[in-house]
C-alpha positions as CSV (number, residue, x, y, z in Angstrom):
1,M,12.3,6.5,-76.6
2,T,15.5,4.8,-74.8
3,T,15.8,7.8,-73.1
4,L,12.4,8.2,-72.1
5,K,12.5,4.0,-70.3
6,K,15.9,4.9,-68.6
7,T,14.4,8.1,-67.0
8,G,11.1,5.8,-65.8
9,T,13.2,2.7,-64.7
10,R,15.3,5.6,-62.4
11,L,12.4,7.0,-60.7
12,G,11.0,3.5,-60.0
13,M,14.2,2.8,-58.6
14,L,14.5,5.8,-56.1
15,P,11.4,4.7,-53.8
16,L,12.9,1.1,-53.9
17,A,16.5,2.7,-52.9
18,V,14.7,4.6,-50.2
19,M,12.4,1.7,-48.9
20,V,15.6,-1.0,-48.5
21,L,17.5,1.8,-46.6
22,L,14.9,2.2,-43.9
23,A,14.6,-1.7,-43.6
24,T,18.6,-2.3,-43.3
25,G,19.1,0.8,-40.6
26,C,21.7,3.4,-41.2
27,G,24.2,1.3,-38.4
28,T,24.9,-0.7,-35.8
29,Q,23.2,1.3,-32.7
30,R,19.3,-0.1,-31.9
31,A,16.6,1.8,-30.5
32,G,16.9,0.9,-27.2
33,D,20.1,1.9,-26.9
34,A,19.7,5.5,-27.6
35,A,17.3,5.6,-25.3
36,D,19.8,3.8,-22.9
37,A,21.9,6.8,-23.8
38,Y,19.4,9.2,-23.3
39,R,18.3,7.9,-19.9
40,R,22.1,7.6,-19.2
41,S,22.9,11.6,-20.0
42,H,20.0,13.0,-18.6
43,P,18.9,11.4,-15.2
44,T,15.0,11.4,-14.2
45,P,14.4,14.5,-12.7
46,T,13.7,14.4,-8.4
47,G,9.8,16.1,-9.0
48,I,8.6,13.1,-10.5
49,S,7.7,10.1,-8.9
50,T,7.4,6.9,-10.4
51,P,5.4,3.8,-8.7
52,S,7.3,1.9,-6.5
53,T,6.4,-1.3,-4.0
54,P,6.3,0.1,-0.4
55,A,9.4,-0.5,1.8
56,D,8.8,-2.7,4.7
57,F,11.8,-3.4,7.3
58,T,12.5,-5.1,10.4
59,C,11.7,-2.2,13.2
60,P,13.3,-1.8,16.6
61,G,12.0,-4.2,19.0
62,E,10.6,-6.5,16.1
63,S,12.0,-10.0,15.2
64,P,12.6,-10.4,11.4
65,K,9.5,-12.5,10.3
66,P,10.9,-15.7,8.4
67,T,10.1,-15.9,4.6
68,A,7.5,-18.1,3.5
69,P,7.8,-21.0,0.8
70,T,6.0,-19.8,-2.0
71,A,3.0,-22.2,-2.8
72,A,3.0,-23.6,-6.0
73,T,0.3,-21.7,-8.3
74,S,-2.2,-23.8,-9.3
75,P,-4.3,-23.2,-12.6
76,S,-7.0,-20.7,-11.3
77,S,-10.6,-21.3,-13.2
78,T,-12.0,-19.3,-16.1
79,V,-15.2,-19.1,-14.4
80,P,-15.5,-15.6,-13.4
81,P,-16.6,-15.1,-9.6
82,T,-20.6,-14.7,-8.9
83,D,-19.9,-13.3,-5.5
84,H,-18.8,-9.7,-5.6
85,Y,-18.5,-9.5,-1.7
86,A,-14.9,-8.3,-1.4
87,E,-14.8,-6.4,-4.2
88,N,-17.8,-4.4,-3.3
89,H,-16.5,-3.7,0.6
90,G,-12.9,-3.3,-0.1
91,F,-13.7,0.6,1.3
92,R,-14.4,-1.2,4.3
93,V,-10.2,-2.5,4.7
94,P,-8.2,-0.3,6.4
95,L,-5.2,0.6,4.8
96,S,-1.7,-0.8,5.8
97,L,0.8,1.1,6.8
98,H,4.5,0.5,5.3
99,G,8.2,1.6,6.3
100,Q,8.4,4.2,9.3
101,S,4.9,4.3,9.7
102,R,4.7,0.5,10.5
103,C,7.4,1.1,12.8
104,D,5.5,3.9,14.3
105,G,2.5,2.1,14.4
106,L,3.9,-1.2,16.1
107,T,5.7,1.4,19.0
108,A,1.8,2.8,19.1
109,V,0.2,-0.3,19.8
110,R,2.8,-1.3,22.3
111,R,2.7,1.6,24.4
112,V,-1.7,1.1,24.2
113,K,-1.1,-2.7,25.5
114,N,1.1,-1.6,28.2
115,A,-1.2,1.0,28.9
116,L,-4.0,-1.5,29.3
117,E,-2.6,-4.0,30.6
118,P,-2.8,-3.2,34.2
119,L,-6.7,-3.0,33.8
120,R,-6.9,-6.2,32.2
121,R,-5.1,-8.0,35.0
122,R,-7.5,-6.4,37.2
123,G,-10.5,-7.6,35.6
124,D,-11.3,-3.7,34.9
125,F,-13.4,-3.6,31.9
126,A,-15.3,-0.2,32.1
127,P,-14.8,2.2,28.7
128,D,-14.3,5.6,30.8
129,R,-10.8,3.7,32.7
130,V,-9.7,2.4,29.1
131,R,-10.6,6.1,27.6
132,T,-8.6,7.8,30.4
133,A,-5.6,4.9,30.8
134,L,-5.0,6.0,26.9
135,T,-5.7,9.9,27.3
136,K,-2.5,9.6,29.6
137,L,-0.8,8.2,27.0
138,G,-1.4,12.3,25.0
139,Y,-4.1,11.2,22.7
140,S,-6.5,13.8,22.8
141,A,-9.5,13.1,24.9
142,G,-12.0,13.8,21.9
143,K,-10.4,11.6,19.3
144,V,-10.7,8.7,21.9
145,Q,-13.2,6.4,21.9
146,A,-14.2,3.3,24.7
147,Y,-16.9,1.2,23.9
148,Q,-18.0,-2.0,26.0
149,D,-17.7,-5.0,24.1
150,G,-19.9,-7.9,26.2
151,P,-19.8,-8.8,29.4
152,A,-15.5,-8.8,29.8
153,G,-14.8,-6.9,27.2
154,V,-13.6,-3.3,26.0
155,G,-13.2,-2.2,22.6
156,F,-11.6,1.0,21.8
157,L,-10.5,3.4,18.9
158,I,-8.1,6.0,18.4
159,D,-7.6,8.6,16.1
160,I,-3.9,10.3,16.2
161,G,-4.1,12.5,13.5
162,A,-0.8,11.5,12.5
163,S,0.9,8.1,11.2
164,P,0.5,5.8,12.2
165,W,-3.6,7.7,11.7
166,C,-5.2,4.9,13.9
167,V,-5.4,2.6,16.5
168,E,-7.8,0.1,17.1
169,G,-8.2,-2.7,19.3
170,T,-10.1,-4.7,22.1
171,M,-9.2,-5.7,25.6
172,R,-10.5,-8.9,26.8
173,T,-10.1,-11.2,30.1
174,D,-7.2,-13.5,27.9
175,S,-6.1,-10.5,25.8
176,T,-5.3,-7.5,25.1
177,K,-5.3,-7.0,21.2
178,A,-4.4,-3.5,19.3
179,D,-4.1,-2.9,15.5
180,A,-2.0,0.4,13.7
181,F,-3.5,1.4,10.5
182,G,-4.0,4.2,7.7
183,G,-7.8,4.6,7.6
184,Y,-9.6,3.8,4.9
185,P,-9.6,3.8,1.4
186,D,-13.0,6.1,0.8
187,G,-12.8,7.4,4.4
188,T,-11.3,10.5,6.0
189,G,-10.9,9.5,9.6
190,C,-10.3,6.3,11.4
191,E,-14.3,4.8,11.3
192,P,-15.3,2.8,8.8
193,P,-17.1,4.5,6.2
194,A,-20.8,3.9,5.4
195,G,-20.1,3.7,1.5
196,G,-17.6,3.3,-1.1
197,H,-16.6,2.0,-4.3
């Protein structure tokens, strides 16, 4: 009988021994160390992109922007917002340009302002003259829109078709304003989409 009792005890010890080995580990290497060693010896393939923040840099002719001090965060309300206007109309917010596209956009904006400045100084607010001035910059006549914006103002929109995709703005008696952007989230051109999500 003692033989059976010793065998049963030994069999009961086996799972306990395995559990102790698994709980304590078999060495000094940690799981994170193995993953780091693998990443060092097997770099990420170049065909796989990882999400990143778009890089912006100072463009030629642009002065560096001072960094604004960060505002102290205030505790946010736990009540959900009842007004979803911004959320529901986000499809109408133009896409920002980043990196070299942003620099190209600033260059396009300067060219447009320089072309329209003589008209503004003369008080020439005829949409057809604004359109002609913009097509002389090399933009396709079919892609340039100009429209009357009040008695002394003209609005314009240029669908460039390459980065920066769009330039839009206004010319008024006091100034010419223009902005370059990359289209709209739910649109295919430079016109704001009628609907989206």
